[in-house]
C-alpha positions as CSV (number, residue, x, y, z in Angstrom):
1,M,109.5,67.9,55.8
2,N,107.4,64.9,56.8
3,R,106.8,62.5,54.0
4,R,104.5,59.5,54.2
5,L,105.6,56.0,53.1
6,V,103.4,54.4,50.5
7,V,104.1,50.9,49.3
8,S,102.6,49.9,45.9
9,N,100.6,46.7,45.7
10,I,103.2,45.1,43.4
11,A,105.9,45.9,46.0
12,L,103.8,44.2,48.7
13,I,103.6,41.1,46.4
14,D,107.3,41.3,45.9
15,L,107.8,41.2,49.7
16,T,105.4,38.3,50.0
17,N,107.2,36.4,47.2
18,I,110.6,37.1,48.8
19,H,109.4,35.8,52.2
20,D,107.8,32.7,50.7
21,Y,110.8,31.8,48.7
22,I,113.2,32.1,51.6
23,A,110.8,30.5,54.0
24,E,110.8,27.3,52.0
25,H,114.2,26.6,53.6
26,N,114.2,28.8,56.7
27,R,111.2,30.8,58.0
28,D,113.3,32.7,60.6
29,A,115.7,33.9,57.9
30,A,112.7,34.9,55.7
31,D,111.4,37.0,58.6
32,R,114.7,38.6,59.2
33,V,115.2,39.5,55.5
34,V,111.8,41.0,55.1
35,D,112.1,42.9,58.4
36,R,115.4,44.4,57.3
37,I,113.8,45.5,53.9
38,E,110.9,47.0,55.7
39,E,113.1,48.8,58.2
40,T,115.1,50.2,55.3
41,C,111.9,51.4,53.6
42,M,110.9,53.2,56.8
43,S,114.3,54.8,57.1
44,L,113.8,56.4,53.7
45,V,111.2,58.7,55.3
46,A,114.0,60.4,57.2
47,T,116.7,60.2,54.5
48,P,114.9,59.9,51.2
49,F,117.8,60.9,49.0
50,V,120.2,58.4,50.3
51,G,119.5,56.1,47.4
52,S,121.1,56.5,44.0
53,L,119.2,57.4,40.9
54,V,118.5,54.5,38.6
55,G,119.4,56.3,35.4
56,S,118.0,58.3,32.5
57,S,115.2,55.9,31.5
58,H,113.6,56.4,34.9
59,S,114.7,59.9,35.7
60,D,113.2,60.2,39.2
61,L,113.5,56.5,40.3
62,R,115.9,55.8,43.1
63,F,117.2,52.5,44.5
64,R,118.6,51.3,47.8
65,V,120.4,48.0,48.2
66,V,119.5,45.7,51.2
67,G,121.6,42.6,51.2
68,K,120.7,40.7,48.0
69,Y,117.6,42.9,47.3
70,V,117.0,46.3,45.8
71,I,114.3,48.7,46.8
72,Y,113.1,50.9,44.0
73,Y,111.3,54.1,45.0
74,R,110.3,57.6,44.1
75,V,110.4,60.8,46.3
76,T,107.8,63.5,46.1
77,D,107.2,66.5,48.3
78,D,104.7,64.4,50.3
79,H,105.5,60.8,49.8
80,I,108.1,58.1,49.5
81,W,106.6,55.7,46.9
82,I,108.0,52.2,47.1
83,Q,107.6,50.9,43.6
84,R,109.3,47.4,43.6
85,V,111.5,45.2,45.7
86,L,113.6,42.9,43.5
87,H,116.4,40.4,43.9
88,G,119.6,41.9,42.6
89,S,119.9,39.2,40.0
90,Q,116.6,40.2,38.4
91,D,116.6,42.3,35.2
92,A,115.3,45.5,36.7
93,Q,115.5,47.5,33.5
94,R,113.1,45.0,31.9
95,I,110.8,44.7,34.9
96,L,110.6,48.4,35.8
């Protein structure tokens, strides 16, 4: 089954914020981190269920860890919906 990757507007803002924060100290590192997150998002199209379920409060929400960051996403028959990309230290239960 071919699913299409869809990234929410807030997840795009998350990626911009991640890049900007890291780029304050090292632009090349910022590019590498965001590239790695984006590559992982793309890989979810082929292996959507590789991520673990978040828990009972978000029954269909999954997550995938990429370094210090966590991609939160949902899988439907037609799409992989990237909901948020957060730093692992952020309170995801409150934010999601």
